[in-house]
C-alpha positions in Angstrom: 102.3 32.9 -55.9 104.3 35.7 -54.4 104.3 37.3 -51.0 102.2 40.2 -52.4 99.4 37.8 -53.4 99.5 36.0 -50.1 99.4 39.2 -48.1 96.4 40.4 -50.3 94.5 37.1 -49.6 95.3 37.4 -45.8 94.2 41.0 -45.8 91.0 40.0 -47.7 90.3 37.3 -45.1 91.0 39.6 -42.2 88.7 42.3 -43.8 86.0 39.7 -44.3 86.2 38.5 -40.7 86.3 42.1 -39.4 83.2 43.0 -41.4 81.4 39.9 -40.3 82.2 40.6 -36.6 81.1 44.2 -37.0 77.9 43.1 -38.7 77.2 40.6 -35.9 77.8 43.2 -33.3 75.5 45.7 -35.1 72.6 43.1 -35.3 73.1 42.3 -31.6 73.0 46.0 -30.7 69.8 46.4 -32.7 68.2 43.5 -30.9 69.3 44.9 -27.5 67.8 48.3 -28.4 64.5 46.7 -29.3 64.5 44.7 -26.1 65.4 47.8 -24.2 62.5 49.7 -25.8 60.1 46.9 -24.8 61.3 47.0 -21.2 61.0 50.8 -21.0 57.4 50.5 -22.3 56.6 47.9 -19.6 58.2 50.0 -16.9 56.2 53.1 -18.0 53.0 51.1 -17.9 53.8 49.7 -14.5 54.7 53.2 -13.3 51.3 54.5 -14.5 49.5 51.6 -12.9 51.3 52.1 -9.6 50.4 55.8 -9.6 46.8 55.0 -10.4 46.5 52.1 -7.9 48.6 53.4 -5.0 46.7 54.5 -2.0 47.3 58.2 -1.1 48.1 59.2 2.4 44.9 61.3 2.7 42.8 58.3 1.6 44.5 56.0 4.1 44.1 58.5 6.9 40.4 59.0 6.1 39.8 55.2 6.0 41.7 54.7 9.2 39.6 57.4 10.9 36.4 55.8 9.6 37.5 52.4 10.9 38.3 53.8 14.4 34.9 55.4 14.5 33.2 52.2 13.6 35.2 50.3 16.2 34.3 52.9 18.7 30.5 52.5 18.0 30.9 48.7 18.1 32.7 48.9 21.5 29.8 51.1 22.8 27.2 48.6 21.6 29.1 45.7 23.0 29.4 47.5 26.4 25.6 48.2 26.3 24.9 44.5 25.7 27.3 43.4 28.4 25.6 45.8 30.8 22.2 44.3 30.0 23.6 40.8 30.5 25.2 41.8 33.8 21.9 43.4 35.0 20.0 40.2 34.0 22.5 38.1 35.9 22.2 40.3 39.0 18.4 40.0 38.9 18.7 36.2 38.6 21.2 36.0 41.4 18.9 38.0 43.7 16.1 35.5 43.3 16.0 32.5 45.7 
């Protein structure tokens, strides 16, 4: 076997290894692209869900205003009840 045949065999082996490496890289790239597409789909669905479920400032302001009104009415009712209790205590203290 001469040098030419040895070089041809080595070149053939190097070509085979090069093609095998490129093929492996190509398959890995395809798998990464598929995984990337799945992640993008999940992110898009999460983005849509966030937009749908996120409370808008106007809604929060409206709900806050309603809560403050309810607390104001509650405070008024509690003060009325406390006045009634105070009046009853004053009447009781006046009796011998």
